[in-house]
C-alpha positions as CSV (number, residue, x, y, z in Angstrom):
1,X,5.4,-3.8,20.9
2,X,2.3,-2.5,22.7
3,X,3.9,0.9,22.9
4,X,3.3,4.0,20.7
5,X,5.8,6.8,20.4
6,X,4.6,10.3,20.2
7,X,7.2,12.9,19.3
8,X,6.4,16.3,20.7
9,X,8.3,19.5,19.8
10,X,8.8,21.7,22.9
11,X,9.2,25.0,21.0
12,X,6.8,26.4,18.5
13,X,3.6,25.2,20.3
14,X,1.0,27.7,21.3
15,X,-1.3,27.7,24.4
16,X,-4.1,26.0,22.5
17,X,-1.9,23.1,21.5
18,X,-0.7,22.7,25.1
19,X,-4.3,22.6,26.3
20,X,-5.1,19.9,23.7
21,X,-2.1,17.8,24.7
22,X,-2.9,18.0,28.4
23,X,-6.5,17.0,27.8
24,X,-5.5,14.2,25.4
25,X,-2.9,12.8,27.8
26,X,-5.5,12.9,30.7
27,X,-8.1,11.1,28.6
28,X,-5.5,8.4,27.7
29,X,-4.8,7.9,31.3
30,X,-8.6,7.5,32.0
31,X,-8.6,4.9,29.2
32,X,-6.1,2.9,31.2
33,X,-2.9,3.4,29.2
34,X,0.4,3.5,31.1
35,X,2.8,6.3,30.3
36,X,6.5,7.0,30.4
37,X,8.0,10.3,29.4
38,X,11.6,10.7,28.1
39,X,13.2,14.0,27.0
40,X,16.0,14.2,24.4
41,X,17.9,17.5,24.8
42,X,20.1,19.1,22.2
43,X,21.4,22.6,21.6
44,X,18.6,23.6,19.2
45,X,15.6,21.9,20.7
46,X,14.2,19.5,23.2
47,X,12.1,16.5,22.0
48,X,9.6,14.9,24.4
49,X,8.8,11.2,23.8
50,X,5.7,9.9,25.5
51,X,5.8,6.1,25.5
52,X,2.5,4.4,25.9
53,X,1.7,0.8,26.9
54,X,-1.5,-1.1,27.5
55,X,-1.8,-3.2,30.7
56,X,-3.4,-6.6,30.8
57,X,-6.9,-5.5,31.7
58,X,-7.0,-3.0,28.8
59,X,-5.7,-5.6,26.4
60,X,-8.3,-8.1,27.4
61,X,-11.2,-5.6,27.2
62,X,-10.3,-4.3,23.8
63,X,-9.5,-7.8,22.4
64,X,-13.1,-8.7,23.0
65,X,-14.3,-5.3,21.8
66,X,-12.4,-5.5,18.5
67,X,-13.4,-9.2,17.9
68,X,-9.8,-10.4,17.9
69,X,-9.1,-14.1,17.5
70,X,-7.4,-16.2,20.1
71,X,-5.6,-19.6,19.8
72,X,-7.3,-22.8,20.8
73,X,-4.9,-25.5,19.6
74,X,-1.7,-25.7,17.5
75,X,-1.9,-27.3,14.1
76,X,0.7,-28.3,11.5
77,X,0.8,-26.1,8.4
78,X,2.8,-26.5,5.2
79,X,2.2,-24.0,2.5
80,X,4.1,-24.9,-0.6
81,X,4.8,-22.8,-3.6
82,X,4.0,-24.1,-7.1
83,X,7.7,-23.9,-8.1
84,X,8.6,-25.9,-5.0
85,X,6.1,-28.7,-5.9
86,X,7.2,-28.7,-9.5
87,X,10.9,-28.9,-8.7
88,X,10.2,-31.7,-6.2
89,X,8.4,-33.7,-8.8
90,X,11.3,-33.3,-11.2
91,X,13.8,-34.2,-8.5
92,X,15.7,-30.9,-9.1
93,X,17.5,-29.2,-6.2
94,X,15.5,-26.2,-5.1
95,X,17.9,-23.3,-4.6
96,X,14.9,-21.0,-3.8
97,X,14.3,-22.7,-0.5
98,X,16.0,-21.6,2.8
99,X,15.5,-22.8,6.3
100,X,14.3,-19.9,8.4
101,X,14.6,-20.5,12.2
102,X,11.8,-19.9,14.8
103,X,9.0,-20.6,12.4
104,X,5.7,-19.4,14.0
105,X,3.2,-21.9,14.9
106,X,-0.3,-22.0,13.4
107,X,-3.4,-22.4,15.5
108,X,-7.0,-23.2,15.4
109,X,-8.6,-19.9,16.6
110,X,-12.0,-18.4,17.5
111,X,-13.2,-15.0,18.7
112,X,-11.7,-13.9,22.0
113,X,-14.0,-13.9,25.0
114,X,-12.9,-12.7,28.4
115,X,-15.3,-15.1,30.3
116,X,-13.6,-18.1,28.6
117,X,-10.0,-16.9,28.7
118,X,-8.9,-20.0,30.6
119,X,-9.8,-22.2,27.7
120,X,-7.5,-20.4,25.3
121,X,-4.0,-21.7,24.6
122,X,-1.2,-19.8,26.5
123,X,-3.5,-17.6,28.6
124,X,-1.4,-18.1,31.6
125,X,1.5,-16.2,30.0
126,X,0.3,-12.7,30.0
127,X,3.4,-11.1,28.6
128,X,3.4,-13.2,25.4
129,X,-0.3,-14.0,25.0
130,X,-1.2,-11.1,22.7
131,X,0.8,-10.8,19.5
132,X,2.7,-7.6,18.6
133,X,0.2,-6.6,16.0
134,X,-2.7,-7.1,18.3
135,X,-1.1,-4.9,20.9
136,X,-0.4,-2.2,18.3
137,X,-4.0,-2.3,17.1
138,X,-5.4,-1.9,20.6
139,X,-3.2,1.0,21.4
140,X,-4.0,2.7,18.1
141,X,-7.7,2.1,18.6
142,X,-7.5,4.1,21.9
143,X,-5.4,6.8,20.3
144,X,-7.8,7.2,17.4
145,X,-11.0,7.6,19.5
146,X,-9.7,9.7,22.4
147,X,-11.1,13.2,22.6
148,X,-8.7,16.2,23.0
149,X,-11.1,19.1,22.5
150,X,-14.8,19.5,21.7
151,X,-16.5,16.5,20.4
152,X,-18.9,18.6,18.3
153,X,-16.0,20.0,16.4
154,X,-14.6,16.5,15.7
155,X,-11.5,17.2,17.8
156,X,-10.8,13.5,18.2
157,X,-7.9,11.2,17.6
158,X,-4.1,11.3,17.3
159,X,-4.2,11.8,13.5
160,X,-6.0,15.1,13.7
161,X,-3.7,16.2,16.5
162,X,-0.7,15.6,14.2
163,X,-2.4,17.5,11.4
164,X,-2.9,20.4,13.8
165,X,0.8,20.4,14.8
166,X,0.3,19.4,18.4
167,X,2.4,16.2,17.9
168,X,5.1,15.5,15.3
169,X,4.7,11.8,14.9
170,X,3.1,8.6,16.3
171,X,4.5,5.2,15.6
172,X,4.9,1.8,17.1
173,X,8.3,0.8,18.6
174,X,10.4,-2.1,17.2
175,X,11.2,-4.9,19.6
176,X,14.9,-5.5,20.1
177,X,17.8,-4.9,17.8
178,X,17.7,-5.8,14.2
179,X,21.4,-6.6,13.4
180,X,23.6,-6.7,16.5
181,X,26.1,-9.6,16.6
182,X,23.8,-12.0,14.7
183,X,26.8,-14.1,13.5
184,X,27.8,-15.0,17.0
185,X,24.2,-16.1,18.0
186,X,22.6,-19.4,17.3
187,X,19.7,-19.1,14.8
188,X,17.3,-20.2,17.5
189,X,18.4,-17.3,19.8
190,X,17.6,-14.6,17.2
191,X,14.6,-12.4,17.9
192,X,11.8,-11.8,15.3
193,X,13.4,-8.7,14.0
194,X,16.9,-10.2,13.6
195,X,15.3,-13.2,11.7
196,X,13.7,-10.9,9.2
197,X,16.8,-8.9,8.8
198,X,19.0,-11.9,8.3
199,X,16.7,-14.1,6.2
200,X,14.6,-11.6,4.3
201,X,15.8,-8.0,4.2
202,X,19.2,-8.8,2.7
203,X,20.2,-8.5,-1.0
204,X,21.6,-12.0,-0.8
205,X,18.1,-13.4,-0.1
206,X,16.4,-12.0,-3.3
207,X,16.2,-15.4,-5.0
208,X,14.8,-17.2,-1.9
209,X,11.2,-17.7,-0.8
210,X,9.9,-15.0,1.5
211,X,9.3,-16.0,5.1
212,X,5.6,-15.0,5.0
213,X,4.7,-16.5,8.4
214,X,7.5,-14.5,10.0
215,X,6.4,-11.3,8.3
216,X,2.8,-11.9,9.3
217,X,3.8,-12.5,12.9
218,X,5.8,-9.3,13.1
219,X,4.0,-6.8,10.8
220,X,0.5,-8.3,10.7
221,X,-1.7,-9.8,8.0
222,X,-2.1,-6.7,5.9
223,X,1.6,-6.2,5.3
224,X,2.2,-9.9,4.9
225,X,-0.5,-10.3,2.2
226,X,1.1,-7.4,0.3
227,X,4.5,-9.0,0.2
228,X,2.9,-12.3,-0.7
229,X,1.2,-10.7,-3.7
230,X,4.5,-8.9,-4.6
231,X,6.5,-12.2,-4.6
232,X,3.7,-14.0,-6.4
233,X,3.6,-11.4,-9.1
234,X,7.3,-11.2,-9.5
235,X,7.5,-15.0,-9.9
236,X,4.8,-15.0,-12.6
237,X,6.6,-12.2,-14.5
238,X,9.4,-14.7,-15.3
239,X,7.5,-16.7,-18.0
240,X,6.2,-13.5,-19.6
241,X,9.7,-11.9,-19.5
242,X,11.1,-15.0,-21.2
243,X,8.5,-15.0,-24.0
244,X,8.9,-11.3,-24.4
245,X,12.7,-11.6,-24.8
246,X,12.3,-14.3,-27.5
247,X,9.8,-12.2,-29.4
248,X,12.2,-9.2,-29.2
249,X,15.1,-11.3,-30.5
250,X,13.0,-12.5,-33.3
251,X,12.2,-8.9,-34.2
252,X,15.9,-8.1,-34.3
253,X,16.4,-11.0,-36.6
254,X,13.6,-9.9,-38.9
255,X,14.9,-6.4,-39.2
256,X,17.4,-7.4,-41.8
257,X,14.9,-9.2,-43.9
258,X,12.0,-6.8,-43.7
259,X,11.3,-5.7,-47.3
260,X,9.4,-2.4,-46.6
261,X,12.2,-1.3,-44.4
262,X,14.8,-2.2,-47.0
263,X,13.0,-0.2,-49.7
264,X,12.7,2.8,-47.5
265,X,16.3,2.7,-46.4
266,X,17.6,2.2,-49.9
267,X,19.2,5.6,-50.7
268,X,19.9,4.7,-54.3
269,X,16.2,5.4,-54.9
270,X,15.3,9.0,-54.7
271,X,11.6,9.1,-53.6
272,X,10.6,12.7,-53.0
273,X,7.7,13.2,-50.6
274,X,5.2,16.1,-50.4
275,X,5.9,18.9,-47.8
276,X,4.4,18.4,-44.4
277,X,3.3,22.0,-44.1
278,X,2.8,25.1,-46.2
279,X,6.2,26.5,-45.4
280,X,8.1,23.2,-45.5
281,X,10.1,21.8,-48.4
282,X,10.0,18.4,-50.0
283,X,11.8,15.5,-48.2
284,X,13.3,12.1,-49.2
285,X,11.6,8.9,-48.1
286,X,15.0,7.5,-46.9
287,X,15.0,10.2,-44.1
288,X,12.6,8.0,-42.0
289,X,14.9,4.9,-42.3
290,X,15.4,4.7,-38.6
291,X,11.7,5.0,-37.8
292,X,11.0,2.3,-40.4
293,X,13.5,-0.1,-38.8
294,X,12.0,0.6,-35.3
295,X,8.6,-0.1,-36.7
296,X,9.7,-3.4,-38.1
297,X,11.3,-4.3,-34.7
298,X,8.1,-3.9,-32.8
299,X,5.5,-4.6,-35.5
300,X,5.9,-8.1,-36.8
301,X,4.0,-11.4,-36.5
302,X,5.7,-12.2,-33.2
303,X,4.1,-9.3,-31.4
304,X,0.7,-10.7,-32.3
305,X,1.6,-13.9,-30.7
306,X,2.9,-12.1,-27.6
307,X,-0.3,-10.1,-27.2
308,X,-2.3,-13.3,-27.3
309,X,0.0,-14.9,-24.9
310,X,-0.2,-12.0,-22.5
311,X,-4.0,-12.1,-22.5
312,X,-4.0,-15.7,-21.4
313,X,-1.2,-15.0,-18.9
314,X,-3.2,-12.2,-17.3
315,X,-6.3,-14.4,-16.8
316,X,-4.2,-17.3,-15.5
317,X,-2.2,-15.1,-13.1
318,X,-5.4,-13.6,-11.7
319,X,-7.1,-17.0,-11.1
320,X,-4.0,-18.5,-9.5
321,X,-3.6,-15.5,-7.3
322,X,-7.2,-15.9,-6.1
323,X,-6.3,-19.5,-5.0
324,X,-3.1,-18.3,-3.3
325,X,-4.9,-15.5,-1.6
326,X,-7.7,-17.8,-0.3
327,X,-5.1,-20.3,1.0
328,X,-3.3,-17.6,3.0
329,X,-6.5,-16.1,4.3
330,X,-7.6,-19.6,5.5
331,X,-4.4,-20.4,7.3
332,X,-4.1,-16.8,8.7
333,X,-7.8,-16.7,9.9
334,X,-8.7,-13.8,7.6
335,X,-11.6,-15.4,5.8
336,X,-14.6,-13.1,5.8
337,X,-12.9,-10.6,8.1
338,X,-14.5,-7.6,6.5
339,X,-18.0,-8.9,6.8
340,X,-17.8,-10.6,10.2
341,X,-15.0,-9.0,12.4
342,X,-14.0,-5.6,11.1
343,X,-15.2,-2.8,13.4
344,X,-16.2,0.7,12.3
345,X,-13.6,3.4,12.2
346,X,-12.6,4.6,15.6
347,X,-13.3,8.2,14.6
348,X,-16.8,7.3,13.4
349,X,-17.5,5.5,16.7
350,X,-16.3,8.5,18.7
351,X,-18.4,10.9,16.7
352,X,-21.6,8.9,16.4
353,X,-24.3,10.5,18.6
354,X,-26.4,7.4,19.0
355,X,-26.4,3.6,19.0
356,X,-28.9,1.6,17.0
357,X,-29.5,-2.1,16.6
358,X,-28.4,-3.5,13.2
359,X,-31.5,-5.1,11.5
360,X,-29.2,-7.7,9.9
361,X,-26.9,-8.8,12.7
362,X,-29.0,-7.6,15.7
363,X,-25.9,-6.0,17.3
364,X,-25.9,-2.4,18.4
365,X,-23.7,-0.2,16.3
366,X,-22.9,3.5,16.1
367,X,-25.5,5.4,14.2
368,X,-26.0,8.9,12.7
369,X,-29.6,10.1,12.6
370,X,-31.0,11.3,9.2
371,X,-30.9,15.0,10.3
372,X,-27.1,14.8,11.1
373,X,-26.4,12.8,7.9
374,X,-28.3,15.4,5.8
375,X,-26.1,18.3,6.9
376,X,-22.9,16.3,6.2
377,X,-24.2,15.2,2.8
378,X,-25.1,18.8,1.8
379,X,-21.6,20.0,2.9
380,X,-19.9,17.3,0.9
381,X,-22.0,17.9,-2.2
382,X,-21.3,21.6,-2.1
383,X,-17.5,20.9,-2.0
384,X,-17.8,18.6,-5.0
385,X,-19.9,21.1,-6.9
386,X,-17.3,23.8,-6.1
387,X,-14.5,21.7,-7.4
388,X,-16.4,20.8,-10.6
389,X,-17.0,24.5,-11.2
390,X,-13.3,25.3,-10.8
391,X,-12.5,22.6,-13.4
392,X,-15.1,23.9,-15.8
393,X,-13.7,27.5,-15.4
394,X,-10.2,26.3,-16.2
395,X,-11.5,24.3,-19.2
396,X,-13.3,27.3,-20.7
397,X,-10.3,29.5,-20.0
398,X,-8.0,27.1,-22.0
399,X,-10.4,27.0,-24.9
400,X,-10.6,30.8,-25.0
401,X,-6.9,31.1,-24.8
402,X,-6.3,28.8,-27.7
403,X,-8.8,30.6,-29.9
404,X,-7.4,34.1,-29.0
405,X,-3.8,33.0,-29.7
406,X,-4.8,31.4,-33.0
407,X,-6.5,34.5,-34.2
408,X,-3.7,36.8,-33.2
409,X,-1.0,34.6,-34.9
410,X,-3.1,34.4,-38.1
411,X,-3.6,38.2,-38.2
412,X,0.2,38.9,-38.1
413,X,0.6,37.6,-41.6
414,X,3.9,36.0,-40.7
415,X,4.2,32.6,-42.5
416,X,6.3,31.1,-39.8
417,X,3.8,32.1,-37.0
418,X,0.9,30.9,-39.2
419,X,2.5,27.4,-39.6
420,X,3.0,27.2,-35.8
421,X,-0.6,27.7,-34.9
422,X,-1.3,23.9,-34.8
423,X,1.8,23.4,-32.6
424,X,0.6,26.0,-30.1
425,X,-2.9,24.4,-30.0
426,X,-1.5,21.0,-29.5
427,X,0.8,22.2,-26.6
428,X,-2.3,23.5,-24.7
429,X,-4.3,20.3,-24.8
């Protein structure tokens, strides 16, 4: 999983893009990446795949540069859900639980240091020492900060190369098959992708707990924390859905006993109402019977209770999610990641003309002098002002259009057009 695939169309590329690709590949080789080219031929086009991989020396260097964490000692971890604890206390069988094989171990970790690599757990096994997400992050860091043209023109990184059309796509490779003959294999023999496919990505697993540790090991903390929030939010929607259903049923029951709706729908009483416009005729109050019933369905004392309940539900959900988020961040070593370990964007690092010492941390960081920042700020401000001007022009144009159309329709003297002036004005808002 340390590889990145770059899909390159053979046809349609010009001389400038070929020059960019050659320089980009040459700089990737200087950065230490290994390359393997593969060509897929068809009748219409040829697709070139350039497979990249990072050797051990490159992985070690960038692991320290990117402040990655390395394992020191294994530790037992049991993260339980609130429903699991509740059902356990009530001695009720938990149908939401499932035994997922090959559960990843949790470790006590610290920042990686090349000089102390022998003290880290598993450092003798180079092939499996760095996780898949760490390898992907290192390779993408190199791709994002590699120059392919002139640095002054910000011709840096794989993302801009794809925007220019030099490459079609860049993506990490999966490791091993995802389905295969999983039924004939022992659960312990399944790879990480097959485990996720069998115990998570199936419709039959929708009511089970998500294997968050497996998701984190394969996709990384960012993807795992998203699915953790999604599962947590879905579980907390169950009580609100139950209360909402009861309130809706109570509204259905109260429809037959709602006195205002009964009087409106009673066709024996002929209540004539005033016209709604100058050209309209009188109308009967019973004509809005359906709307009155719908109003009684959603406007009754039960909805007041439901709104109060949802306000308490929202606050409680948010506080419990903070606890869940802090728990996962602690066990996954993501606490204070943004303040302590997150590095500047690779594009920013590659474009920064100077290095300055941070007065807070004392560490040298990429720095843009005031003169360079001023030109960029002025350029960004001019773009914003231009966009605001365009919005104001459209706003004034719409107001003028409404006024002109209204005057023209009134001057026609046609009663039908005169009554439709308000509708035309509302449609242009």
